[in-house]
N, C-alpha and C positions, 0 to 999 in steps of 0.2 A: 564453426559448424560441428567439427569432430567432438569438441567438448560438450556440445548440446546432445549429441548422440550418446556419448558415454553417460552423461547425467540421466538421460531418459532411460537407458538400460538399467542403471542403478536404481532409479525410481521404480521401474516396473518390478524389479526383484524385491525392493523394499516393501512394496504394498501388496505383493503376491499376485499381481495380475497374470503372471505366466502360469500360475497354478489354477486359475479359475476366476469367477466374477469378483469384483471389488466388494470387500466387506464394508457396507455403509457406515458401520460404527467407527471405522478408521478414517473416514473422510470428513473434513471440517470445512464448511463454506466460510471464507473470511471476507465475504463481499456483502455490503449493505444493499438492499433493494433500491433501484432507481425509481422514484415516484415523486409526487408533489411534496413529500416531506423531506426529501434528500437535502442534506446540508451542503451549501456552496459558500464560497467566499462572499462576504457582505456586498462586494461591488458587482457580483455576477447575477445574471438572470437565473431563475430556477429551472429545473427540469420540467419539460412540458410534453404531454402525450395527447395527441389529437386523433380522435377516432375518424378514420376515413370511410370505413364501411363495417357494419356489423348487422347481419341479418340474413334472411333467405333471399337468394338471387332470383332473377326471372326464370332461371333454369331449375329452380326448386330445391337447390342445395344451400346449406349454410356457408357463409364466407365472412371472414373478419380480417381487417387490415388497419394498421395505425401508422401515424407519422410521429416521430419524436424529435425534439431539439434540446440541446444541452451544451453548456460550456465544456471545454476539454477538462478543466480542473474543478472537480467537485465530486461528491460521493466517493466511493472507493475507486481510486484512479491512480494512474502512473504519471509521474513527472518525467518526461524525457530530458536528457541532458541539455538540449537546446533551450529548454525553458529559461535557464539562466546562464547559458554559455553559447556565445554567438556561433561558434563552430562545432558545437556538440551535436551528437546524433539526434535525429528526429525519431518519432515512434516507429515508423516503418523500417528504419535502418538498424534498430536494436536487434542484436542476435537473440535467438531463443534462449540461450544460456543465461541471459540477463534476468530471466524470470523463473529459472529452474534451479533448485539447490536445497541444501540442508537448512532447516530453520534454526537460527540462533535467536532465542527469545530472551531479551534482557529485561528483567522485571524491575521497574522503578515505581511500582504502585504506591508503596509507603511514602517515598519521597515526594511523589506528585500529590498525595493527599495532604501533605504539609505545605507544599508550595505549588500552586497551580501553574506557575511559570517555570517549573523545574526543567533543567537541561541535563540530559543524560551525559555523564562524565566519563572520562577515561577510567576512573576508579570503578565505575559500574561494569565496564568491559573487563577490567582486571579481575573483579569478583566472579564474573561469569567464567572466565578462564580458570580461575582457581578451583571452581566447582566442577567444571566439565571438560577442561583441557583447552588447547589452542583453538581459536576460532578457525574453522577450515577455510581454505581457499574456495571461492565460489559460493560462500554462504549468503543466505538472505537474512540480514541482521535486522531484527524487529524489536522496537521499543514497546514494551507493554506497560502502560500507565494506568490502566483501568478506566480510561476516558470513555470507552464504549458504553458504560452504564448511563451516560448522559444523552446518547443518541436517541432521537433527533431533536432534542431540546436545544435550540440555538443559543439561548441565553446562557445555559450551563456549559454547553459543548464548545462554543466559540468564545464566550465571555460577553457577547452582545447579540441581541436579536434585531437590532436596528439596521435596515438596509443601508449600505454605503458606509457604515461605521467601522473603520479599521483602527481607530484610536483606542479601543477598549477590548482588544483581543487578548485572551488569557488562556493558555493551554501549554502543556509540556511539549518538548521537542528534543532533538539532539543538540549538544554543544558543538561549537566550531572545533574545539580541541579534540573531541571524541571522533568527529567525522574525519578530521585530518589524520588522526592516529590510525583509524581503520584503513584509510586509503594508503597510508605510508607503510604500515607494519603488517597489514593483512590484505587480502584481495577479495573483498566482498563483491558478489554479483549485483546486489542491490541493498538498499536500506529502506526501512519502512516504519510507520508509526500508526497507532490507533487514535490519532488526533488529526486536526485539519492540515498540519504542515510539519515537515521535518525540521523546520526552524520553529522555535517556541513563539508563542503568540505575540509578545511585545516587539519582536525583531523588526527592525526597519531596514536592515541592509542584507538580510538573508544569506549569511556566510555559509551555512550548511548547503543550501541549494547551489551556491556558486562553487563550492569546493567539489561536491560530487558531480556537478555538471561538467566542470573542467576535466574531471577524470573519466567522463563518459559512463558514469554509474547512475542508473535511474533511482528515483525515490517512489515509494508506495505510500499513499496517504489515505486516511480514513479506513484503515484496515479493521475489519470487524472480528469479534469473538476471539481475540488473542488469549483470553482467559481459559480457553479450551485446549490450548497447546502446552505441552511440557516445555521446559526451558531448552532442552536438547533432545534430539532423536527424531523429530518430525521432518518431513520433506515438503517443499512448497512448489507449486506450479502457478505462475502468475502470467496471464495472457491478456494484453491490452487489445482493444479495438485497433486494428492496423490502419491508422489514419496517415495517409501520405503527407509528409511535411508536418505532421502533428508535433506540437510541443508537449502534449499530454493526451490522455485518452482514458475513457472508462476502463476499469480493470476487473476481470473475473479472476479471483485468486482463491485457491483451495490449498489445504494442507492435508497430508496423509500421516496419520499417527503410526508410531512404531509398533 
């Protein structure tokens, strides 16, 4: 909790809230809208919004209320460690510090354009450090592949638009080696991607999910608009819906530019 308080204080200072209102030009929404077009795993049901009431009441005033339903994992969301680790933390047990920290944006756009199944490598992390210095403890390490340009076209974003089809998934993710190096050599608060999964599309055994889950590090998936962030210098606040016992949850994630 103390680390979260310190991070919050640093964030307030960084974005200038103590001096006055937030400059809208320095805030970047990294969250895709949840609606009928939201991309979910091919085996999941889509997001659904049901209108319960919309109109003028008997009392003469306007009133609107909806009901929504959605899987935990889809759209811009958080994977809690327990998603792939039996004894990992659930969404409600994650500390605030897991979603607050400096943004480390590792750009693999060129590599992903050549290979849609590209896996972010240790060499990519080394190149980032050569340019920007050591990845700080508590960083939110985000892979930028350029995949957001395909949202919400399922055929291009997932590799398939066929419900239930998990045999033809193609998109970039982290490599097992890069995830393990980060966990062993650095202390990330979370990792995230602008694709459907922190494991690349063809993965059948999800080694990245398993590694970060065992370390109680959450993953952020389907992160939007990473092209608007610098590789270093931004700060991230990522707050999931606090679902008791949840293995994942819709995520509202924002960045604040330096």
